[in-house]
C-alpha positions in Angstrom: -0.6 -11.9 11.1 2.6 -12.3 9.1 3.1 -15.9 10.2 -0.6 -16.6 9.3 -0.1 -15.1 5.9 3.0 -17.1 5.2 1.3 -20.3 6.4 -1.6 -19.5 4.1 0.8 -19.1 1.2 2.4 -22.4 2.0 -0.9 -24.3 2.1 -2.1 -22.6 -1.1 1.1 -23.4 -3.0 1.0 -27.0 -1.9 -2.7 -27.3 -2.8 -2.3 -25.8 -6.2 0.8 -27.8 -6.9 -0.8 -31.2 -6.2 -0.8 -33.6 -9.1 -3.3 -36.3 -9.9 -1.2 -38.6 -7.8 -1.2 -36.2 -4.9 2.5 -35.2 -5.1 3.6 -31.6 -5.5 6.4 -30.8 -8.0 9.8 -30.4 -6.3 10.4 -26.8 -7.4 7.1 -25.5 -6.1 7.4 -27.4 -2.9 10.7 -25.8 -2.3 9.1 -22.3 -2.8 6.5 -23.1 -0.2 9.1 -24.4 2.2 11.3 -21.3 1.7 8.3 -19.0 2.5 7.5 -21.0 5.7 11.1 -20.7 6.8 11.4 -16.9 6.6 11.7 -15.2 9.9 10.3 -11.8 11.0 13.8 -10.4 10.8 14.1 -11.5 7.1 10.8 -9.9 6.2 11.7 -6.7 8.2 15.0 -6.3 6.4 13.3 -6.9 3.0 10.8 -4.1 3.8 13.4 -1.6 5.0 15.8 -2.2 2.1 13.1 -1.9 -0.5 11.5 1.2 1.0 14.5 3.2 2.1 17.6 1.5 0.7 20.8 0.5 2.4 22.1 4.0 3.4 22.5 5.8 0.0 19.6 8.0 -1.1 16.7 6.4 -3.0 13.7 8.1 -4.6 10.1 7.1 -5.3 8.7 8.9 -8.3 4.9 9.1 -8.6 2.2 9.9 -11.2 -1.6 9.8 -10.8 -4.8 11.8 -10.5 -7.3 13.4 -8.3 -11.1 12.8 -8.7 -14.2 14.4 -7.3 -16.3 12.2 -5.1 -18.8 10.8 -5.7 -19.1 12.1 -9.3 -15.7 10.6 -10.4 -14.8 13.7 -12.4 -11.0 13.9 -12.9 -10.1 17.3 -11.4 -6.3 17.2 -11.8 -3.4 15.0 -12.5 -0.7 14.6 -9.8 3.1 14.1 -9.9 5.8 14.1 -7.3 8.5 12.2 -5.5 9.9 11.1 -2.2 13.7 11.1 -1.4 14.7 8.7 1.4 17.6 7.3 3.3 17.9 4.8 6.1 20.0 4.9 9.3 20.7 1.3 10.4 21.4 0.8 14.2 24.8 -0.1 15.3 23.6 -2.9 17.6 20.9 -5.6 17.1 18.5 -3.9 19.5 18.7 -0.4 18.0 15.9 1.3 16.1 15.8 1.6 12.3 15.4 5.3 11.3 14.0 6.4 7.9 14.6 10.0 6.9 12.6 11.3 4.1 11.3 14.4 2.2 8.4 14.3 -0.1 6.7 16.8 -2.5 3.8 16.5 -4.9 2.2 18.9 -7.3 -0.8 19.0 -9.6 -1.1 18.9 -13.4 -3.7 19.7 -16.0 -6.1 16.8 -16.3 -5.9 16.8 -20.1 -2.4 18.1 -21.1 -0.4 16.9 -18.1 1.3 20.3 -17.8 2.1 21.3 -14.2 -0.5 23.7 -12.9 0.3 27.0 -11.2 -3.4 27.9 -10.7 -6.8 26.3 -10.9 -10.0 28.3 -11.5 -8.1 31.5 -10.6 -6.7 30.1 -7.3 -2.9 29.5 -6.9 -2.0 25.8 -6.7 -0.2 24.9 -3.5 2.0 21.8 -3.8 2.3 19.2 -0.9 5.8 19.7 0.5 7.1 17.9 3.6 10.7 19.2 4.4 11.3 16.0 6.4 9.7 13.1 8.1 11.4 10.8 10.6 10.0 7.3 10.5 11.0 4.8 13.2 10.3 1.1 12.3 9.6 -1.7 14.7 8.2 -5.2 14.3 5.8 -6.8 16.7 3.7 -10.0 16.5 4.5 -10.3 12.8 3.5 -6.7 11.8 5.7 -3.8 10.9 5.0 -0.5 12.7 6.1 2.9 11.4 6.0 5.7 14.0 6.2 9.2 12.3 7.6 12.5 13.5 6.9 15.6 11.5 6.1 19.3 11.7 7.7 22.5 12.9 7.9 23.9 16.5 5.7 24.5 18.4 3.6 21.9 16.5 6.0 18.9 16.0 3.8 15.8 15.8 4.8 12.3 16.9 2.3 9.8 15.6 2.6 6.3 16.9 1.5 3.6 14.5 -1.6 1.7 15.6 -2.3 -0.2 12.3 0.7 -2.3 11.3 2.0 -2.9 7.8 0.9 -6.3 6.6 3.5 -8.4 4.7 2.3 -11.1 2.3 3.7 -13.2 -0.4 2.2 -13.0 -3.9 3.9 -15.7 -5.9 7.7 -14.8 -5.8 6.9 -11.1 -4.9 6.2 -9.4 -1.6 3.2 -7.1 -1.0 3.4 -4.7 2.0 0.1 -3.1 2.8 -0.1 0.0 5.0 -3.7 1.2 5.7 -4.0 4.6 7.5 -7.2 5.7 9.3 -6.4 9.4 10.1 -8.4 11.4 12.6 -6.7 14.1 14.6 -7.3 17.8 15.6 -5.8 20.6 13.5 -4.2 23.8 15.0 -7.1 25.9 13.5 -9.6 23.9 15.6 -10.7 21.7 12.7 -10.4 18.0 12.5 -8.3 16.1 9.9 -10.1 13.0 8.7 -9.0 10.8 5.8 -8.4 7.2 4.8 -5.2 6.3 2.9 -3.8 3.0 1.8 -0.3 2.1 0.5 0.5 -1.1 -1.3 4.3 -1.7 -1.9 5.4 -4.5 -4.2 8.9 -5.9 -4.1 9.7 -8.2 -7.0 12.6 -10.6 -7.4 15.7 -9.0 -8.8 15.8 -9.2 -12.6 12.2 -10.3 -12.9 10.9 -6.9 -14.0 12.4 -3.5 -15.1 11.1 -1.8 -11.9 11.3 -4.2 -9.0 10.1 -1.7 -6.4 6.6 -0.5 -7.0 3.8 1.2 -5.0 0.2 2.3 -5.3 -1.5 4.8 -3.0 -5.1 5.8 -2.6 -6.7 8.5 -0.4 -10.3 9.4 0.4 -10.5 12.8 2.1 -11.0 16.5 1.8 -9.7 18.4 -1.3 -7.6 21.5 -0.7 -9.6 24.8 -0.3 -7.9 26.2 -3.4 -9.2 23.2 -5.4 -12.8 24.0 -4.3 -13.0 21.8 -1.3 -15.3 18.8 -1.0 -14.3 15.2 -1.0 -11.8 13.7 -3.4 -10.2 10.4 -4.3 -6.4 10.5 -4.9 -4.5 7.7 -6.7 -0.8 7.4 -7.4 1.4 4.8 -9.0 5.1 4.9 -8.0 8.3 3.2 -8.6 11.8 3.5 -7.0 14.9 4.9 -8.7 18.4 5.3 -7.3 19.3 8.6 -8.9 17.5 11.8 -9.8 18.8 11.3 -13.3 16.1 8.6 -13.7 13.3 11.1 -12.9 10.8 11.9 -15.7 12.3 15.0 -17.4 9.3 17.3 -16.7 9.2 16.3 -13.0 13.0 16.8 -12.6 12.8 20.2 -14.3 10.0 21.3 -11.9 11.9 20.0 -8.9 15.2 21.7 -9.9 13.3 25.0 -10.3 10.9 24.9 -7.4 11.8 22.2 -4.9 15.6 21.6 -5.2 16.0 20.8 -1.5 13.6 17.8 -2.0 16.0 16.1 -4.5 18.0 14.8 -1.5 16.7 13.3 1.8 17.8 14.8 5.1 21.4 13.9 5.8 21.0 13.3 9.5 18.8 13.7 12.6 20.8 16.9 13.3 19.5 18.4 10.1 16.0 17.4 11.0 16.3 19.2 14.4 17.3 22.3 12.5 14.2 22.0 10.2 12.0 21.5 13.2 13.0 25.0 14.4 11.8 26.4 11.1 15.3 27.1 9.9 15.6 26.6 6.1 12.3 24.9 6.0 9.5 25.8 3.6 6.9 24.4 6.0 4.4 21.6 5.7 1.7 22.4 3.1 -1.3 20.6 1.8 
């Protein structure tokens, strides 16, 4: 898939760059040739460094909204963040491990103020004390296997739908579709569609070179009235919590201080899996 995408980019660039005499300008031909010469390893490293950094913590701050489906009514705003770090393998054949925490809460659809209740019901933020993501690349696609949860219900979800890497001009687009369908401990079934599009722009080309958009179609929380909802977030990466929007940082410091840093190690994750110091996984 990746090689096909890169080949398509090369053909498209060459076709668009053709002059009346049939010759492509040198600069644009060089771009096409560079894209064609990229290896899977190059693309894999681009993805990892953009998503999780080089070892020091990075953060993705998000803002968006939740809409009723199919009416389209805006029910709530939504804000939150993800704190991440990467553990690079010591050898070439080792696995790349991404340690992350993420939390999101909801805001008034008009004023943007963080909600503590909605229609008399307490608002429950989304809060993952950790996720362990193991990345691998196969046949031009990037796969992300996820480990999450607390004993006795630690889940290990093997990726079946790979992340697709494509070039858009000088930028990279990494698309991760998720088709979720698995049983819940209460006997129910979790069903949802989600899609992540990460954009990695050349250094110095824009103020925020790492960007992401997320959409979700699935059930709304019971405290929000249930039914089906559409979620949409826009996110960008920052390298320090000092770059958070002030209201989001104030909420995090007061309510979710642990989430301002990613897990330090797999040892910390194992402790959290036993429920020690963990606030649990909430929806």
